[in-house]
DRENKOL-505112 format. One record per residue (C-alpha): residue number from 1; residue in one letter; x, y, z. Coordinates in steps of 0.02 Angstrom, whole numbers, padded with zeros to 5 digits. Layout:
# residues N
[NUM A [X Y Z]]
...
//
This chain:
# residues 312
[1 M [04646 04226 06074]]
[2 P [04482 04131 06049]]
[3 I [04490 03996 05916]]
[4 R [04332 03957 05817]]
[5 D [04283 03773 05799]]
[6 P [04362 03735 05629]]
[7 K [04234 03600 05585]]
[8 Y [04110 03737 05540]]
[9 T [04227 03861 05457]]
[10 H [04268 03856 05273]]
[11 V [04398 03986 05226]]
[12 A [04426 04043 05046]]
[13 V [04603 04112 05032]]
[14 L [04606 04243 04894]]
[15 M [04777 04264 04815]]
[16 G [04870 04297 04654]]
[17 G [04765 04417 04553]]
[18 W [04839 04521 04413]]
[19 S [04929 04665 04499]]
[20 A [05117 04697 04495]]
[21 E [05125 04605 04661]]
[22 R [05048 04443 04600]]
[23 E [05197 04331 04644]]
[24 V [05209 04398 04821]]
[25 S [05022 04375 04843]]
[26 L [05036 04193 04789]]
[27 S [05173 04166 04918]]
[28 T [05072 04253 05053]]
[29 G [04916 04153 05009]]
[30 E [05005 03986 05009]]
[31 G [05083 04021 05178]]
[32 C [04917 04075 05254]]
[33 A [04822 03929 05179]]
[34 D [04948 03804 05248]]
[35 A [04941 03883 05421]]
[36 L [04751 03883 05421]]
[37 R [04749 03698 05373]]
[38 R [04869 03660 05515]]
[39 S [04746 03749 05629]]
[40 G [04607 03634 05570]]
[41 F [04510 03746 05453]]
[42 Q [04436 03689 05289]]
[43 V [04532 03793 05161]]
[44 T [04503 03828 04977]]
[45 P [04641 03928 04892]]
[46 I [04582 04036 04747]]
[47 D [04696 04114 04617]]
[48 V [04588 04267 04588]]
[49 K [04531 04306 04411]]
[50 R [04405 04435 04351]]
[51 N [04263 04311 04377]]
[52 I [04295 04303 04565]]
[53 A [04115 04351 04611]]
[54 E [04049 04202 04512]]
[55 V [04178 04086 04591]]
[56 L [04133 04143 04766]]
[57 A [03946 04127 04732]]
[58 D [03972 03946 04682]]
[59 L [04091 03907 04825]]
[60 R [03993 03993 04965]]
[61 P [04135 04003 05093]]
[62 D [04103 04056 05272]]
[63 V [04250 04177 05270]]
[64 A [04365 04254 05139]]
[65 F [04548 04278 05187]]
[66 N [04606 04420 05076]]
[67 A [04789 04382 05036]]
[68 L [04792 04492 04881]]
[69 H [04918 04633 04865]]
[70 G [04920 04789 04758]]
[71 K [04791 04860 04641]]
[72 W [04618 04779 04637]]
[73 G [04654 04670 04789]]
[74 E [04719 04794 04918]]
[75 D [04637 04956 04863]]
[76 G [04459 04918 04918]]
[77 C [04397 04837 04758]]
[78 M [04397 04659 04829]]
[79 S [04327 04722 04993]]
[80 A [04182 04800 04897]]
[81 I [04144 04634 04809]]
[82 L [04145 04541 04975]]
[83 E [04036 04674 05057]]
[84 T [03910 04662 04915]]
[85 M [03906 04472 04930]]
[86 E [03897 04484 05121]]
[87 I [04046 04367 05143]]
[88 P [04145 04405 05302]]
[89 Y [04325 04449 05258]]
[90 T [04491 04489 05338]]
[91 H [04590 04652 05339]]
[92 S [04520 04827 05312]]
[93 G [04360 04882 05231]]
[94 V [04328 04978 05071]]
[95 R [04362 05155 05131]]
[96 A [04517 05120 05234]]
[97 S [04593 05010 05098]]
[98 A [04561 05138 04961]]
[99 I [04632 05285 05058]]
[100 A [04784 05191 05123]]
[101 M [04829 05140 04946]]
[102 D [04821 05322 04890]]
[103 K [04980 05398 04960]]
[104 V [04922 05576 04935]]
[105 R [04751 05560 05017]]
[106 S [04818 05455 05160]]
[107 K [04946 05591 05199]]
[108 I [04805 05714 05225]]
[109 L [04730 05603 05361]]
[110 F [04899 05568 05440]]
[111 T [04938 05754 05450]]
[112 A [04768 05790 05526]]
[113 A [04805 05656 05658]]
[114 G [04970 05741 05703]]
[115 I [05081 05610 05621]]
[116 P [05233 05682 05528]]
[117 V [05249 05640 05342]]
[118 A [05376 05683 05208]]
[119 E [05344 05840 05106]]
[120 G [05307 05805 04924]]
[121 R [05204 05845 04772]]
[122 I [05124 05764 04621]]
[123 V [05209 05799 04455]]
[124 D [05180 05744 04276]]
[125 L [05281 05593 04226]]
[126 E [05367 05687 04085]]
[127 V [05420 05823 04206]]
[128 A [05496 05697 04327]]
[129 A [05590 05616 04183]]
[130 T [05669 05777 04120]]
[131 Q [05695 05891 04270]]
[132 H [05713 05880 04459]]
[133 P [05544 05913 04540]]
[134 L [05623 05935 04712]]
[135 P [05795 05977 04780]]
[136 L [05911 05826 04787]]
[137 P [05896 05699 04862]]
[138 Y [05715 05648 04833]]
[139 V [05608 05494 04802]]
[140 L [05492 05456 04656]]
[141 K [05353 05331 04685]]
[142 P [05183 05283 04611]]
[143 Q [05033 05360 04696]]
[144 A [04949 05191 04722]]
[145 Q [05066 05041 04728]]
[146 G [05136 04938 04872]]
[147 S [05292 04836 04912]]
[148 S [05406 04978 04852]]
[149 V [05356 04939 04673]]
[150 G [05422 05075 04557]]
[151 V [05514 05173 04693]]
[152 H [05669 05270 04636]]
[153 I [05789 05370 04744]]
[154 V [05867 05515 04650]]
[155 D [06022 05586 04736]]
[156 H [06183 05679 04696]]
[157 S [06259 05520 04622]]
[158 S [06117 05501 04498]]
[159 N [06148 05540 04316]]
[160 G [06015 05675 04304]]
[161 P [05826 05654 04326]]
[162 A [05749 05480 04328]]
[163 A [05709 05458 04143]]
[164 I [05672 05274 04179]]
[165 V [05500 05321 04245]]
[166 L [05442 05342 04064]]
[167 E [05472 05156 04041]]
[168 E [05360 05121 04191]]
[169 R [05206 05218 04138]]
[170 E [05099 05064 04169]]
[171 L [05145 05074 04354]]
[172 F [05142 05263 04374]]
[173 G [05005 05320 04257]]
[174 D [05026 05499 04196]]
[175 Q [05087 05568 04362]]
[176 V [05213 05524 04497]]
[177 L [05233 05569 04680]]
[178 A [05397 05658 04722]]
[179 E [05445 05660 04907]]
[180 R [05590 05728 05008]]
[181 F [05712 05587 05046]]
[182 I [05736 05550 05232]]
[183 P [05907 05475 05272]]
[184 G [05937 05350 05412]]
[185 K [05847 05194 05470]]
[186 E [05699 05103 05393]]
[187 L [05580 05055 05534]]
[188 T [05416 04960 05533]]
[189 C [05281 04921 05660]]
[190 A [05126 04813 05645]]
[191 V [04957 04841 05726]]
[192 M [04849 04691 05772]]
[193 G [04673 04745 05816]]
[194 D [04702 04892 05933]]
[195 V [04877 04843 05990]]
[196 A [05041 04905 05915]]
[197 L [05169 04764 05910]]
[198 G [05358 04784 05912]]
[199 V [05471 04889 05800]]
[200 I [05591 04815 05673]]
[201 D [05745 04902 05604]]
[202 I [05766 04843 05423]]
[203 L [05942 04832 05356]]
[204 P [05937 04800 05167]]
[205 A [06084 04698 05101]]
[206 V [06111 04820 04958]]
[207 G [06042 04993 04923]]
[208 F [05871 05029 04998]]
[209 Y [05724 04923 05054]]
[210 D [05652 04891 04881]]
[211 Y [05543 04750 04814]]
[212 K [05691 04629 04803]]
[213 A [05753 04669 04978]]
[214 K [05578 04639 05047]]
[215 Y [05547 04469 04971]]
[216 A [05710 04387 04916]]
[217 P [05794 04273 05044]]
[218 G [05942 04368 05116]]
[219 G [05879 04532 05043]]
[220 S [05877 04614 05214]]
[221 V [05918 04589 05397]]
[222 H [05781 04623 05526]]
[223 V [05834 04688 05696]]
[224 L [05695 04653 05822]]
[225 P [05676 04743 05936]]
[226 A [05749 04890 05842]]
[227 D [05907 04962 05922]]
[228 I [05842 05140 05938]]
[229 P [05811 05256 06086]]
[230 R [05667 05200 06195]]
[231 E [05569 05360 06167]]
[232 V [05583 05339 05978]]
[233 Y [05528 05157 05991]]
[234 R [05373 05210 06087]]
[235 K [05340 05352 05965]]
[236 V [05343 05230 05818]]
[237 Q [05215 05121 05906]]
[238 Q [05108 05272 05947]]
[239 Y [05110 05336 05768]]
[240 A [05076 05162 05695]]
[241 L [04920 05142 05802]]
[242 A [04865 05321 05769]]
[243 A [04884 05296 05580]]
[244 H [04788 05131 05589]]
[245 Q [04646 05220 05679]]
[246 A [04650 05376 05570]]
[247 L [04622 05270 05415]]
[248 G [04491 05162 05501]]
[249 C [04591 05003 05474]]
[250 R [04533 04834 05538]]
[251 G [04626 04673 05574]]
[252 V [04813 04687 05543]]
[253 S [04907 04832 05465]]
[254 R [05091 04881 05454]]
[255 A [05162 05057 05457]]
[256 D [05331 05100 05379]]
[257 F [05442 05241 05442]]
[258 R [05607 05330 05414]]
[259 Y [05710 05385 05564]]
[260 D [05855 05505 05536]]
[261 D [05991 05446 05655]]
[262 T [06132 05503 05539]]
[263 P [06279 05606 05606]]
[264 G [06218 05784 05611]]
[265 G [06038 05727 05587]]
[266 D [05897 05795 05693]]
[267 G [05816 05630 05743]]
[268 E [05670 05660 05625]]
[269 L [05539 05520 05623]]
[270 I [05428 05512 05469]]
[271 L [05283 05397 05425]]
[272 L [05297 05336 05245]]
[273 E [05139 05234 05224]]
[274 V [05020 05107 05300]]
[275 N [04998 04936 05221]]
[276 T [04822 04869 05250]]
[277 Q [04866 04695 05184]]
[278 P [05048 04669 05229]]
[279 G [05145 04520 05163]]
[280 M [05141 04353 05253]]
[281 T [05282 04265 05161]]
[282 G [05433 04177 05236]]
[283 T [05530 04342 05237]]
[284 S [05384 04454 05288]]
[285 L [05383 04569 05438]]
[286 V [05211 04545 05515]]
[287 P [05231 04359 05558]]
[288 E [05399 04402 05636]]
[289 L [05323 04543 05739]]
[290 A [05179 04433 05793]]
[291 A [05299 04294 05846]]
[292 H [05398 04421 05948]]
[293 A [05234 04463 06038]]
[294 G [05202 04278 06072]]
[295 H [05084 04237 05929]]
[296 S [05131 04092 05814]]
[297 Y [05095 04101 05627]]
[298 E [04945 03986 05657]]
[299 D [04883 04096 05799]]
[300 L [04900 04250 05690]]
[301 V [04799 04187 05541]]
[302 T [04670 04109 05657]]
[303 W [04648 04276 05744]]
[304 M [04628 04360 05575]]
[305 V [04493 04237 05522]]
[306 N [04401 04258 05688]]
[307 D [04410 04447 05667]]
[308 A [04331 04438 05493]]
[309 S [04165 04526 05463]]
[310 V [04066 04630 05340]]
[311 N [04031 04817 05361]]
[312 R [04215 04846 05397]]
//
């Protein structure tokens, strides 16, 4: 991987923000900033506020490393600001970021690309709180959040419909996405440029791979390479790259899957979503996948900076 002369490269690391994933973004940003400094770059960390355009205009960085997660940072809004200001930036552009964040619209593209997705439908929040919108078991999730924020599994052990969603209206809005639950393994695969990396089997310590399991130390065990049939491993990589390309992603993305390997299961493999700005914390999956492919954390973030551009 070519490494730009760091003497001439000033990187603004954008992190924090005001989404539900603020704390994870701060952790991602701090890790990336430290790695970029170790690589010799001049780094300015920025805890993003609503005056970010003014801050960037004053700072005039050569490159913006977008370490924001969730709404406003990962849904194309920050990409649009950087495009307007003609500041080269990492990760995906406006269109890919916006569509990937919208689980309903992204499914349309995935299906058109021949990638299997879970059946589901949008329902009013009040309906989801008072009656089952799908046969048990099913999953309720926001239409546009990441990191498993607000995800609820409703199964035969649940005490009726998920009335708790009414307490989370700020996350869901007025509607919620209900999807068929896929039993079995939680798999993930990252794409770096035009190359699909390895496949991880995620074993959450308790329950399912929720926000806590993703980011708390000891919240999950990562099996890399995943102990799955070779043809399934290759299919995950194929679908991850196809989804990355269908959305028009740039830089690094990560695709999450469910694989039904349960007794009596049919081996179904389903794409859940694509993350256009995956976490880069100490427990995150992308740095681990990159390391497995021979790229250190410093190599990874350096590659991402060198890949930065406008018109993404």
